[in-house]
Each structure stands twice: as C-alpha cells, then as structure tokens.
Biotite code that builds the C-alpha atoms (Angstrom):
import biotite.structure as struc

atoms = struc.array([
    struc.Atom([-11.212, -5.386, 29.620], chain_id="A", res_id=1, res_name="MET", atom_name="CA", element="C"),
    struc.Atom([-10.957, -3.258, 25.779], chain_id="A", res_id=2, res_name="SER", atom_name="CA", element="C"),
    struc.Atom([-11.458, -4.890, 22.743], chain_id="A", res_id=3, res_name="ASN", atom_name="CA", element="C"),
    struc.Atom([-8.485, -2.389, 21.464], chain_id="A", res_id=4, res_name="LEU", atom_name="CA", element="C"),
    struc.Atom([-5.363, -4.532, 21.159], chain_id="A", res_id=5, res_name="LEU", atom_name="CA", element="C"),
    struc.Atom([-1.989, -3.191, 20.873], chain_id="A", res_id=6, res_name="GLY", atom_name="CA", element="C"),
    struc.Atom([-0.912, 0.452, 19.522], chain_id="A", res_id=7, res_name="LYS", atom_name="CA", element="C"),
    struc.Atom([-2.795, 1.157, 15.825], chain_id="A", res_id=8, res_name="THR", atom_name="CA", element="C"),
    struc.Atom([-1.738, 4.860, 16.005], chain_id="A", res_id=9, res_name="ARG", atom_name="CA", element="C"),
    struc.Atom([1.733, 3.831, 15.485], chain_id="A", res_id=10, res_name="LEU", atom_name="CA", element="C"),
    struc.Atom([0.324, 1.720, 12.720], chain_id="A", res_id=11, res_name="ALA", atom_name="CA", element="C"),
    struc.Atom([-1.072, 4.687, 10.466], chain_id="A", res_id=12, res_name="TYR", atom_name="CA", element="C"),
    struc.Atom([2.083, 7.361, 11.314], chain_id="A", res_id=13, res_name="THR", atom_name="CA", element="C"),
    struc.Atom([3.355, 7.939, 7.429], chain_id="A", res_id=14, res_name="ARG", atom_name="CA", element="C"),
    struc.Atom([6.973, 6.425, 7.109], chain_id="A", res_id=15, res_name="VAL", atom_name="CA", element="C"),
    struc.Atom([9.660, 7.653, 4.478], chain_id="A", res_id=16, res_name="TRP", atom_name="CA", element="C"),
    struc.Atom([11.091, 4.770, 2.277], chain_id="A", res_id=17, res_name="HIS", atom_name="CA", element="C"),
    struc.Atom([14.123, 5.624, -0.810], chain_id="A", res_id=18, res_name="HIS", atom_name="CA", element="C"),
    struc.Atom([13.802, 4.096, -3.579], chain_id="A", res_id=19, res_name="VAL", atom_name="CA", element="C"),
    struc.Atom([17.604, 4.473, -5.586], chain_id="A", res_id=20, res_name="ASP", atom_name="CA", element="C"),
    struc.Atom([17.495, 2.943, -9.055], chain_id="A", res_id=21, res_name="LEU", atom_name="CA", element="C"),
    struc.Atom([21.010, 3.117, -9.282], chain_id="A", res_id=22, res_name="GLY", atom_name="CA", element="C"),
    struc.Atom([21.186, 0.121, -7.007], chain_id="A", res_id=23, res_name="LYS", atom_name="CA", element="C"),
    struc.Atom([18.084, -1.359, -8.334], chain_id="A", res_id=24, res_name="ASP", atom_name="CA", element="C"),
    struc.Atom([18.120, -3.627, -11.342], chain_id="A", res_id=25, res_name="SER", atom_name="CA", element="C"),
    struc.Atom([14.125, -3.886, -11.442], chain_id="A", res_id=26, res_name="ARG", atom_name="CA", element="C"),
    struc.Atom([12.560, -2.575, -14.444], chain_id="A", res_id=27, res_name="THR", atom_name="CA", element="C"),
    struc.Atom([9.713, -0.323, -14.707], chain_id="A", res_id=28, res_name="LEU", atom_name="CA", element="C"),
    struc.Atom([6.701, -2.299, -13.892], chain_id="A", res_id=29, res_name="GLY", atom_name="CA", element="C"),
    struc.Atom([8.041, -4.224, -11.374], chain_id="A", res_id=30, res_name="ARG", atom_name="CA", element="C"),
    struc.Atom([9.074, -1.275, -9.508], chain_id="A", res_id=31, res_name="LEU", atom_name="CA", element="C"),
    struc.Atom([6.142, 0.508, -10.076], chain_id="A", res_id=32, res_name="ALA", atom_name="CA", element="C"),
    struc.Atom([3.774, -2.028, -9.021], chain_id="A", res_id=33, res_name="SER", atom_name="CA", element="C"),
    struc.Atom([6.141, -2.275, -5.254], chain_id="A", res_id=34, res_name="SER", atom_name="CA", element="C"),
    struc.Atom([5.619, 1.426, -5.107], chain_id="A", res_id=35, res_name="ILE", atom_name="CA", element="C"),
    struc.Atom([1.948, 1.430, -5.510], chain_id="A", res_id=36, res_name="ALA", atom_name="CA", element="C"),
    struc.Atom([1.684, -1.157, -3.056], chain_id="A", res_id=37, res_name="ILE", atom_name="CA", element="C"),
    struc.Atom([3.511, 1.112, -0.284], chain_id="A", res_id=38, res_name="THR", atom_name="CA", element="C"),
    struc.Atom([1.365, 4.181, -1.438], chain_id="A", res_id=39, res_name="LEU", atom_name="CA", element="C"),
    struc.Atom([-1.872, 2.526, -0.687], chain_id="A", res_id=40, res_name="MET", atom_name="CA", element="C"),
    struc.Atom([-0.440, 0.517, 2.554], chain_id="A", res_id=41, res_name="GLY", atom_name="CA", element="C"),
    struc.Atom([-0.830, -3.135, 1.521], chain_id="A", res_id=42, res_name="LYS", atom_name="CA", element="C"),
    struc.Atom([2.336, -3.674, 3.487], chain_id="A", res_id=43, res_name="HIS", atom_name="CA", element="C"),
    struc.Atom([1.082, -2.765, 6.674], chain_id="A", res_id=44, res_name="LYS", atom_name="CA", element="C"),
    struc.Atom([-1.394, -4.785, 9.071], chain_id="A", res_id=45, res_name="PRO", atom_name="CA", element="C"),
    struc.Atom([-4.070, -2.467, 9.019], chain_id="A", res_id=46, res_name="ILE", atom_name="CA", element="C"),
    struc.Atom([-4.955, -1.639, 5.195], chain_id="A", res_id=47, res_name="TYR", atom_name="CA", element="C"),
    struc.Atom([-8.277, -0.609, 4.740], chain_id="A", res_id=48, res_name="SER", atom_name="CA", element="C"),
    struc.Atom([-9.183, 0.109, 1.010], chain_id="A", res_id=49, res_name="PRO", atom_name="CA", element="C"),
    struc.Atom([-11.192, 2.784, 2.001], chain_id="A", res_id=50, res_name="ALA", atom_name="CA", element="C"),
    struc.Atom([-8.436, 4.155, 4.217], chain_id="A", res_id=51, res_name="SER", atom_name="CA", element="C"),
    struc.Atom([-5.566, 6.577, 3.323], chain_id="A", res_id=52, res_name="ASP", atom_name="CA", element="C"),
    struc.Atom([-2.683, 4.568, 5.395], chain_id="A", res_id=53, res_name="CYS", atom_name="CA", element="C"),
    struc.Atom([0.267, 4.455, 2.841], chain_id="A", res_id=54, res_name="GLY", atom_name="CA", element="C"),
    struc.Atom([3.636, 5.793, 2.930], chain_id="A", res_id=55, res_name="ASP", atom_name="CA", element="C"),
    struc.Atom([5.751, 8.504, 1.480], chain_id="A", res_id=56, res_name="TYR", atom_name="CA", element="C"),
    struc.Atom([8.229, 7.015, -1.792], chain_id="A", res_id=57, res_name="VAL", atom_name="CA", element="C"),
    struc.Atom([11.327, 8.685, -2.568], chain_id="A", res_id=58, res_name="VAL", atom_name="CA", element="C"),
    struc.Atom([12.693, 7.660, -5.765], chain_id="A", res_id=59, res_name="VAL", atom_name="CA", element="C"),
    struc.Atom([16.415, 9.300, -6.872], chain_id="A", res_id=60, res_name="SER", atom_name="CA", element="C"),
    struc.Atom([18.341, 8.533, -10.094], chain_id="A", res_id=61, res_name="ASN", atom_name="CA", element="C"),
    struc.Atom([15.239, 8.298, -12.311], chain_id="A", res_id=62, res_name="CYS", atom_name="CA", element="C"),
    struc.Atom([17.480, 8.591, -15.366], chain_id="A", res_id=63, res_name="ASN", atom_name="CA", element="C"),
    struc.Atom([18.567, 5.579, -15.028], chain_id="A", res_id=64, res_name="LEU", atom_name="CA", element="C"),
    struc.Atom([15.044, 4.090, -15.259], chain_id="A", res_id=65, res_name="LEU", atom_name="CA", element="C"),
    struc.Atom([15.015, 0.308, -16.924], chain_id="A", res_id=66, res_name="LYS", atom_name="CA", element="C"),
    struc.Atom([12.801, -0.783, -19.250], chain_id="A", res_id=67, res_name="THR", atom_name="CA", element="C"),
    struc.Atom([12.734, -3.692, -21.451], chain_id="A", res_id=68, res_name="SER", atom_name="CA", element="C"),
    struc.Atom([12.197, -4.251, -25.043], chain_id="A", res_id=69, res_name="GLY", atom_name="CA", element="C"),
    struc.Atom([11.599, -1.845, -27.221], chain_id="A", res_id=70, res_name="ASN", atom_name="CA", element="C"),
    struc.Atom([9.197, 0.214, -25.119], chain_id="A", res_id=71, res_name="LYS", atom_name="CA", element="C"),
    struc.Atom([11.687, 3.687, -24.807], chain_id="A", res_id=72, res_name="PHE", atom_name="CA", element="C"),
    struc.Atom([10.259, 4.246, -28.455], chain_id="A", res_id=73, res_name="LYS", atom_name="CA", element="C"),
    struc.Atom([7.339, 2.319, -29.283], chain_id="A", res_id=74, res_name="GLN", atom_name="CA", element="C"),
    struc.Atom([5.549, 2.683, -26.493], chain_id="A", res_id=75, res_name="LYS", atom_name="CA", element="C"),
    struc.Atom([2.672, 5.114, -26.921], chain_id="A", res_id=76, res_name="ILE", atom_name="CA", element="C"),
    struc.Atom([0.950, 7.429, -24.175], chain_id="A", res_id=77, res_name="TYR", atom_name="CA", element="C"),
    struc.Atom([-2.700, 8.888, -25.149], chain_id="A", res_id=78, res_name="ARG", atom_name="CA", element="C"),
    struc.Atom([-4.838, 11.483, -24.204], chain_id="A", res_id=79, res_name="LYS", atom_name="CA", element="C"),
    struc.Atom([-8.826, 12.886, -25.643], chain_id="A", res_id=80, res_name="HIS", atom_name="CA", element="C"),
    struc.Atom([-9.231, 16.472, -25.218], chain_id="A", res_id=81, res_name="THR", atom_name="CA", element="C"),
    struc.Atom([-12.920, 15.477, -25.751], chain_id="A", res_id=82, res_name="GLN", atom_name="CA", element="C"),
    struc.Atom([-12.806, 17.753, -28.961], chain_id="A", res_id=83, res_name="THR", atom_name="CA", element="C"),
    struc.Atom([-13.198, 16.158, -32.485], chain_id="A", res_id=84, res_name="PRO", atom_name="CA", element="C"),
    struc.Atom([-9.998, 15.316, -33.628], chain_id="A", res_id=85, res_name="GLY", atom_name="CA", element="C"),
    struc.Atom([-8.474, 15.668, -30.237], chain_id="A", res_id=86, res_name="GLY", atom_name="CA", element="C"),
    struc.Atom([-6.846, 12.613, -29.673], chain_id="A", res_id=87, res_name="LEU", atom_name="CA", element="C"),
    struc.Atom([-2.812, 13.699, -28.676], chain_id="A", res_id=88, res_name="LYS", atom_name="CA", element="C"),
    struc.Atom([-0.004, 10.647, -28.769], chain_id="A", res_id=89, res_name="GLU", atom_name="CA", element="C"),
    struc.Atom([3.198, 11.338, -27.022], chain_id="A", res_id=90, res_name="MET", atom_name="CA", element="C"),
    struc.Atom([5.719, 7.969, -27.118], chain_id="A", res_id=91, res_name="THR", atom_name="CA", element="C"),
    struc.Atom([8.127, 7.322, -24.430], chain_id="A", res_id=92, res_name="MET", atom_name="CA", element="C"),
    struc.Atom([11.127, 8.994, -25.886], chain_id="A", res_id=93, res_name="GLU", atom_name="CA", element="C"),
    struc.Atom([9.247, 12.297, -26.316], chain_id="A", res_id=94, res_name="ARG", atom_name="CA", element="C"),
    struc.Atom([8.063, 12.370, -22.965], chain_id="A", res_id=95, res_name="LEU", atom_name="CA", element="C"),
    struc.Atom([11.032, 12.291, -21.587], chain_id="A", res_id=96, res_name="VAL", atom_name="CA", element="C"),
    struc.Atom([12.992, 14.892, -23.589], chain_id="A", res_id=97, res_name="ASN", atom_name="CA", element="C"),
    struc.Atom([9.512, 17.027, -22.247], chain_id="A", res_id=98, res_name="LYS", atom_name="CA", element="C"),
    struc.Atom([9.194, 16.027, -18.794], chain_id="A", res_id=99, res_name="LYS", atom_name="CA", element="C"),
    struc.Atom([11.649, 13.738, -17.460], chain_id="A", res_id=100, res_name="GLY", atom_name="CA", element="C"),
    struc.Atom([12.098, 10.018, -16.534], chain_id="A", res_id=101, res_name="TYR", atom_name="CA", element="C"),
    struc.Atom([10.382, 11.140, -13.380], chain_id="A", res_id=102, res_name="GLY", atom_name="CA", element="C"),
    struc.Atom([6.629, 11.530, -15.249], chain_id="A", res_id=103, res_name="GLU", atom_name="CA", element="C"),
    struc.Atom([7.285, 8.539, -16.813], chain_id="A", res_id=104, res_name="VAL", atom_name="CA", element="C"),
    struc.Atom([7.718, 6.296, -13.807], chain_id="A", res_id=105, res_name="LEU", atom_name="CA", element="C"),
    struc.Atom([4.723, 8.663, -12.044], chain_id="A", res_id=106, res_name="ARG", atom_name="CA", element="C"),
    struc.Atom([2.747, 7.343, -15.083], chain_id="A", res_id=107, res_name="LYS", atom_name="CA", element="C"),
    struc.Atom([3.014, 3.712, -14.648], chain_id="A", res_id=108, res_name="ALA", atom_name="CA", element="C"),
    struc.Atom([2.683, 4.269, -10.755], chain_id="A", res_id=109, res_name="VAL", atom_name="CA", element="C"),
    struc.Atom([-0.397, 5.859, -11.117], chain_id="A", res_id=110, res_name="SER", atom_name="CA", element="C"),
    struc.Atom([-2.216, 3.435, -13.513], chain_id="A", res_id=111, res_name="GLY", atom_name="CA", element="C"),
    struc.Atom([-1.512, 0.584, -10.796], chain_id="A", res_id=112, res_name="MET", atom_name="CA", element="C"),
    struc.Atom([-3.224, 2.342, -7.862], chain_id="A", res_id=113, res_name="LEU", atom_name="CA", element="C"),
    struc.Atom([-7.295, 1.855, -7.761], chain_id="A", res_id=114, res_name="PRO", atom_name="CA", element="C"),
    struc.Atom([-9.281, 4.557, -9.828], chain_id="A", res_id=115, res_name="LYS", atom_name="CA", element="C"),
    struc.Atom([-10.849, 5.936, -6.961], chain_id="A", res_id=116, res_name="ASN", atom_name="CA", element="C"),
    struc.Atom([-10.958, 9.588, -4.648], chain_id="A", res_id=117, res_name="ARG", atom_name="CA", element="C"),
    struc.Atom([-8.133, 8.518, -2.709], chain_id="A", res_id=118, res_name="LEU", atom_name="CA", element="C"),
    struc.Atom([-5.913, 8.153, -6.233], chain_id="A", res_id=119, res_name="ARG", atom_name="CA", element="C"),
    struc.Atom([-4.152, 11.650, -6.474], chain_id="A", res_id=120, res_name="LYS", atom_name="CA", element="C"),
    struc.Atom([-3.894, 11.808, -2.877], chain_id="A", res_id=121, res_name="ILE", atom_name="CA", element="C"),
    struc.Atom([-1.874, 8.696, -3.307], chain_id="A", res_id=122, res_name="ARG", atom_name="CA", element="C"),
    struc.Atom([0.320, 9.651, -6.097], chain_id="A", res_id=123, res_name="LEU", atom_name="CA", element="C"),
    struc.Atom([1.549, 13.313, -3.979], chain_id="A", res_id=124, res_name="GLU", atom_name="CA", element="C"),
    struc.Atom([3.389, 10.951, -1.657], chain_id="A", res_id=125, res_name="ARG", atom_name="CA", element="C"),
    struc.Atom([5.513, 10.228, -4.382], chain_id="A", res_id=126, res_name="LEU", atom_name="CA", element="C"),
    struc.Atom([8.594, 11.845, -4.955], chain_id="A", res_id=127, res_name="ARG", atom_name="CA", element="C"),
    struc.Atom([10.710, 11.461, -7.660], chain_id="A", res_id=128, res_name="THR", atom_name="CA", element="C"),
    struc.Atom([14.258, 13.146, -8.293], chain_id="A", res_id=129, res_name="PHE", atom_name="CA", element="C"),
    struc.Atom([16.631, 12.874, -11.527], chain_id="A", res_id=130, res_name="GLU", atom_name="CA", element="C"),
    struc.Atom([19.797, 12.865, -10.014], chain_id="A", res_id=131, res_name="GLY", atom_name="CA", element="C"),
    struc.Atom([20.514, 11.219, -6.347], chain_id="A", res_id=132, res_name="ALA", atom_name="CA", element="C"),
    struc.Atom([20.446, 14.481, -4.847], chain_id="A", res_id=133, res_name="GLU", atom_name="CA", element="C"),
    struc.Atom([17.000, 15.091, -3.207], chain_id="A", res_id=134, res_name="HIS", atom_name="CA", element="C"),
    struc.Atom([15.537, 17.052, -0.040], chain_id="A", res_id=135, res_name="ASP", atom_name="CA", element="C"),
    struc.Atom([14.194, 14.360, 1.874], chain_id="A", res_id=136, res_name="TYR", atom_name="CA", element="C"),
    struc.Atom([17.036, 12.934, 3.313], chain_id="A", res_id=137, res_name="LYS", atom_name="CA", element="C"),
    struc.Atom([15.934, 13.557, 7.123], chain_id="A", res_id=138, res_name="GLN", atom_name="CA", element="C"),
    struc.Atom([13.010, 12.227, 6.771], chain_id="A", res_id=139, res_name="ASN", atom_name="CA", element="C"),
    struc.Atom([13.831, 8.789, 4.899], chain_id="A", res_id=140, res_name="VAL", atom_name="CA", element="C"),
    struc.Atom([13.539, 5.477, 7.616], chain_id="A", res_id=141, res_name="ILE", atom_name="CA", element="C"),
    struc.Atom([14.007, 2.501, 5.078], chain_id="A", res_id=142, res_name="ARG", atom_name="CA", element="C"),
    struc.Atom([15.944, 1.949, 1.994], chain_id="A", res_id=143, res_name="PHE", atom_name="CA", element="C"),
    struc.Atom([14.690, -0.502, -0.277], chain_id="A", res_id=144, res_name="TRP", atom_name="CA", element="C"),
    struc.Atom([17.851, -1.398, -1.624], chain_id="A", res_id=145, res_name="ALA", atom_name="CA", element="C"),
    struc.Atom([18.476, -2.950, 2.287], chain_id="A", res_id=146, res_name="GLU", atom_name="CA", element="C"),
    struc.Atom([15.034, -5.288, 1.796], chain_id="A", res_id=147, res_name="THR", atom_name="CA", element="C"),
    struc.Atom([15.872, -8.823, 1.500], chain_id="A", res_id=148, res_name="PRO", atom_name="CA", element="C"),
    struc.Atom([13.391, -9.543, -1.428], chain_id="A", res_id=149, res_name="GLU", atom_name="CA", element="C"),
    struc.Atom([15.100, -6.713, -3.892], chain_id="A", res_id=150, res_name="VAL", atom_name="CA", element="C"),
    struc.Atom([18.720, -8.193, -2.555], chain_id="A", res_id=151, res_name="ILE", atom_name="CA", element="C"),
    struc.Atom([17.356, -11.408, -3.450], chain_id="A", res_id=152, res_name="LYS", atom_name="CA", element="C"),
    struc.Atom([15.359, -10.108, -6.949], chain_id="A", res_id=153, res_name="ALA", atom_name="CA", element="C"),
    struc.Atom([19.231, -8.326, -7.836], chain_id="A", res_id=154, res_name="ASN", atom_name="CA", element="C"),
    struc.Atom([21.181, -12.328, -7.062], chain_id="A", res_id=155, res_name="LYS", atom_name="CA", element="C"),
    struc.Atom([18.393, -13.539, -9.397], chain_id="A", res_id=156, res_name="LEU", atom_name="CA", element="C"),
    struc.Atom([18.974, -10.606, -12.008], chain_id="A", res_id=157, res_name="SER", atom_name="CA", element="C"),
    struc.Atom([22.645, -10.977, -11.743], chain_id="A", res_id=158, res_name="GLU", atom_name="CA", element="C"),
    struc.Atom([22.989, -14.537, -12.106], chain_id="A", res_id=159, res_name="ALA", atom_name="CA", element="C"),
    struc.Atom([21.075, -14.693, -15.249], chain_id="A", res_id=160, res_name="LYS", atom_name="CA", element="C"),
    struc.Atom([23.689, -12.307, -16.725], chain_id="A", res_id=161, res_name="GLU", atom_name="CA", element="C"),
])
C-alpha cells in the first residue's frame, strides 16, 4: 500500500482570489495580513515555510483603501541609499500621489511576508488595480466578499457604526 494519500497535486494548484475594496470594510493592516496569508499558502493543508504553494490575489478599487486614525498624513516610509545623509522619507499621502494606492497596499503586504528568498516571488503574485476593471476576470475563482469570515466582519463593523 502506498504512503501517499489523496491527490496533493490538486493542493499545489494556484487559485486566483479577488478582493474588491468597495465591498470590503477592513482597514489596511487587517486586509494586508489576510492577503499575506493567501500569498504564502497558509490557508492550504500542504503549507510548508520552505515551499512556495501560495495563490494569486487580485485587488481592485485600491483607491477606496481605508486607514485608521491620521495614518494618511502621518505615516512615514523610510529608505536609505547607504551614503552619508542618504535617508529618504516620504509620507503616505506623497506616496499615493506619486505611485497610487496599490503601492501602499503592496508595501503593507510586503512587510507582513517572511523576510526570506521567497518574499519577492510571493509578492509578484499580488496584482493591484485602482479601478474596478482588471485583466484577470477569466482567472478569478474565489471572491473574498463571499467568504463567511468577511461577511461576519462586515456585519460587525456595520453594527459598531
């Protein structure tokens, strides 16, 4: 008798998930953490930190991204050019004006992915779009607005308001 049980090949197939921020009431951090889990493949039973078994995530309506508090004006992104006096600082507002809301979401998800050799590969599977239109409609299989966790979170946030 074989030690292999089930069809693990099906578990390794990459599924396309769609997140519409117009229908999702979560803030930037909560959204980024769930996207990072999907990109890593932690939602699958075959997850291993060393293997790349994550899925694709398409995010539309990034211009409707929500942040809590005054993060839009006060959050600062820093990078250093490794030369003396080479510290570059940019607020979230300037980053949005320069590169769009998709870059803010990409940086948040990047910060929540593990810092290893798979980080860049996993981040390439995140596709962000400012409007509702995107090129991957025929690929999308799962919609996050229809999952029970998101429906429950949306009901809780509506009850608080």
